[in-house]
NUKOLVO-169020 format. One record per residue (C-alpha): x negated, y negated, z; residue number from 1. Coordinates in Angstrom, 1 decimal. Layout:
<nodes>
NODE     px     py     pz  nr
NODE      X      Y      Z NUM
...
</nodes>
This chain:
<nodes>
NODE     px     py     pz  nr
NODE -117.6 -126.4  195.6   1
NODE -118.4 -129.1  192.4   2
NODE -119.2 -132.2  193.0   3
NODE -119.0 -136.3  191.0   4
NODE -122.2 -136.7  189.8   5
NODE -120.9 -140.3  190.9   6
NODE -120.4 -140.5  193.7   7
NODE -121.1 -137.6  195.3   8
NODE -117.2 -136.5  196.6   9
NODE -115.4 -133.1  196.9  10
NODE -113.6 -132.3  192.9  11
NODE -112.1 -128.0  193.2  12
NODE -113.4 -125.3  194.5  13
NODE -114.9 -122.6  192.7  14
NODE -114.7 -118.2  193.6  15
NODE -115.7 -115.7  190.8  16
NODE -117.6 -119.5  188.2  17
NODE -113.8 -120.5  188.7  18
NODE -111.7 -123.0  189.5  19
NODE -109.8 -122.0  192.7  20
NODE -108.5 -125.3  193.8  21
NODE -108.9 -128.8  192.9  22
NODE -108.9 -131.8  195.9  23
NODE -106.2 -133.8  195.5  24
NODE -107.6 -136.9  195.8  25
NODE -109.5 -136.4  192.4  26
NODE -105.7 -136.6  190.4  27
NODE -103.6 -140.0  189.1  28
NODE -100.8 -140.0  189.8  29
NODE  -98.3 -137.7  191.5  30
NODE  -99.0 -134.3  191.3  31
NODE  -95.5 -133.6  191.6  32
NODE  -96.4 -129.9  193.6  33
NODE  -95.3 -129.2  197.3  34
NODE  -97.3 -127.7  199.5  35
NODE  -97.0 -123.8  200.2  36
NODE  -98.3 -123.3  203.1  37
NODE -101.6 -124.4  206.5  38
NODE -103.7 -122.7  206.8  39
NODE -106.4 -122.7  209.8  40
NODE -103.5 -123.4  212.0  41
NODE -105.7 -122.4  215.0  42
NODE -108.2 -124.8  215.0  43
NODE -106.6 -127.8  214.2  44
NODE -107.5 -131.8  215.4  45
NODE -105.1 -132.7  218.2  46
NODE -103.6 -135.2  216.1  47
NODE -103.0 -134.0  213.0  48
NODE  -99.5 -133.9  212.4  49
NODE  -98.2 -130.9  210.3  50
NODE  -95.0 -131.0  208.7  51
NODE  -91.5 -128.5  209.6  52
NODE  -90.4 -126.5  207.2  53
NODE  -93.9 -125.3  205.7  54
NODE  -95.3 -120.9  206.6  55
NODE  -97.8 -122.1  209.1  56
NODE -101.3 -119.4  209.7  57
NODE -103.8 -120.0  212.6  58
NODE -106.5 -118.1  210.4  59
NODE -106.2 -116.5  206.9  60
NODE -102.5 -116.3  205.8  61
NODE -101.3 -112.0  204.6  62
NODE -102.3 -110.9  202.5  63
NODE  -98.6 -110.4  200.6  64
NODE  -98.4 -114.1  201.6  65
</nodes>
């Protein structure tokens, strides 16, 4: 992960030294993307509401998802 040098917020995730995800809280404006899937819903907080119509996986999604 990479963090902001000023406030310490997470900026992005990394894997094998490559960026593989950006924290949307650090994006200014509408990124115009849609949620592709929800993962690890088997351990989500009881108060979290997941919108309908998006694939859900209790743990990791299948390799071909």
